[in-house]
C-alpha positions as CSV (number, residue, x, y, z in Angstrom):
1,M,-46.8,-11.5,53.9
2,E,-44.4,-11.4,51.1
3,L,-42.4,-8.2,50.4
4,K,-41.0,-7.4,47.0
5,R,-38.2,-4.9,46.4
6,K,-39.0,-2.2,43.9
7,N,-35.3,-1.3,43.1
8,R,-33.5,-4.3,41.6
9,V,-30.0,-4.1,40.4
10,N,-29.7,-4.9,36.7
11,A,-26.9,-7.5,36.1
12,E,-26.6,-6.9,32.4
13,F,-23.5,-5.5,30.8
14,S,-23.6,-3.1,27.8
15,M,-20.9,-3.6,25.2
16,A,-21.6,-0.3,23.5
17,S,-19.1,1.7,25.5
18,M,-16.4,-1.0,25.1
19,T,-17.0,-1.0,21.3
20,D,-16.5,2.8,21.2
21,I,-13.2,2.5,23.1
22,I,-11.9,-0.2,20.7
23,F,-12.8,1.9,17.7
24,L,-11.1,4.9,19.1
25,L,-7.9,2.9,19.8
26,L,-8.1,1.4,16.3
27,I,-8.3,4.9,14.7
28,F,-5.4,6.1,17.0
29,F,-3.1,3.3,16.0
30,M,-3.9,3.7,12.3
31,I,-3.1,7.4,12.3
32,T,0.1,7.0,14.3
33,S,1.3,4.1,12.2
34,S,0.9,6.1,9.0
35,A,2.8,9.0,10.5
36,I,5.7,6.8,11.6
37,S,6.2,5.3,8.1
38,Q,7.0,8.7,6.7
39,S,10.6,9.9,6.9
40,A,11.6,12.8,9.0
41,I,13.9,14.3,6.4
42,E,12.1,16.8,4.2
43,V,12.8,16.3,0.5
44,K,10.6,17.2,-2.5
45,L,10.3,14.0,-4.6
46,P,10.0,14.2,-8.3
47,T,6.6,13.2,-9.9
48,A,5.9,10.2,-12.0
49,D,2.9,8.7,-13.7
50,S,2.6,5.3,-12.1
51,A,-0.4,3.1,-11.5
52,N,1.6,0.5,-9.5
53,P,1.3,0.7,-5.7
54,S,4.6,1.4,-3.9
55,V,6.4,-1.3,-2.0
56,Q,8.2,-0.2,1.2
57,D,11.8,-1.4,1.4
58,P,13.4,-1.9,4.9
59,S,16.2,0.5,4.1
60,V,15.8,4.0,2.6
61,V,18.7,6.1,1.2
62,T,17.7,9.7,1.3
63,I,19.7,12.3,-0.8
64,K,19.2,15.9,0.0
65,E,19.6,18.7,-2.5
66,D,23.0,19.7,-0.9
67,G,24.4,16.2,-1.4
68,K,24.0,14.8,2.1
69,Y,23.2,11.1,2.4
70,F,20.9,9.6,5.0
71,V,20.2,5.9,5.6
72,N,17.0,5.4,7.5
73,D,17.1,9.0,8.7
74,K,20.8,8.6,9.9
75,E,23.3,10.9,8.2
76,I,26.2,8.9,6.6
77,A,29.3,10.3,4.9
78,K,29.6,9.6,1.2
79,D,32.8,7.5,1.6
80,Q,31.1,5.3,4.3
81,L,27.8,4.8,2.5
82,E,28.7,1.6,0.7
83,N,30.1,-0.1,3.8
84,Y,27.1,1.0,5.9
85,L,24.6,-0.4,3.3
86,V,26.6,-3.7,3.0
87,T,26.5,-4.2,6.8
88,T,22.9,-3.2,7.1
89,L,21.7,-5.5,4.3
90,K,24.0,-8.5,4.9
91,D,21.4,-10.6,6.7
92,V,18.5,-9.8,4.4
93,E,17.4,-12.6,2.0
94,K,16.7,-10.3,-0.9
95,P,18.5,-7.1,-0.2
96,S,16.9,-4.0,-1.6
97,F,16.6,-0.3,-0.7
98,T,14.7,2.7,-1.9
99,I,16.3,6.0,-3.1
100,R,14.5,9.1,-1.9
101,A,16.2,11.9,-3.7
102,D,15.1,15.6,-3.7
103,E,13.9,16.7,-7.2
104,N,16.8,19.2,-7.3
105,T,19.5,16.7,-6.3
106,K,22.5,16.4,-8.6
107,H,22.3,13.5,-11.0
108,K,25.8,12.3,-10.0
109,D,24.7,11.8,-6.3
110,V,21.8,9.5,-7.4
111,V,24.0,7.6,-9.9
112,F,26.6,7.1,-7.1
113,V,24.0,5.3,-5.0
114,M,22.7,3.3,-8.0
115,G,26.3,2.2,-8.6
116,I,26.5,0.8,-5.0
117,A,23.3,-1.2,-5.7
118,E,24.8,-2.5,-9.0
119,N,28.1,-3.4,-7.5
120,N,26.5,-5.4,-4.6
121,Q,23.6,-6.7,-6.8
122,Y,20.9,-5.1,-4.6
123,N,17.4,-4.5,-5.9
124,L,16.6,-0.8,-6.2
125,S,13.6,1.4,-6.3
126,I,13.3,5.1,-6.6
127,A,10.6,7.0,-4.6
128,T,8.5,9.5,-6.5
129,T,5.2,11.3,-5.9
130,Q,2.3,10.6,-8.2
131,E,1.2,13.2,-10.8
132,E,-2.2,14.8,-10.2
């Protein structure tokens, strides 16, 4: 007499739960990477009508309304700013940086940083927000 088992173990593997986990990880990393790219220093950028997408430079000079200078979120004194930028960008093939100035920053502070870029022949971009 031949006996058959009624309860057999199913040896198949469902990929549905693994796919859900991968998508959740993908969403998590997309959200955290966009949050990291924003600077921690709060400034209100001026608006501009621009259709060109922005290009992210490796170095960002932030100028607050009170005249404080920051390079990549690190506060730098005005008299040490040029030396710090030169040492930061010395190994870069095409040195460039972005100026993030508060909309109420004095014009002379922005022109000072632009002069550093001109003296050292750095490419320069100015961060703005797009008009709505």
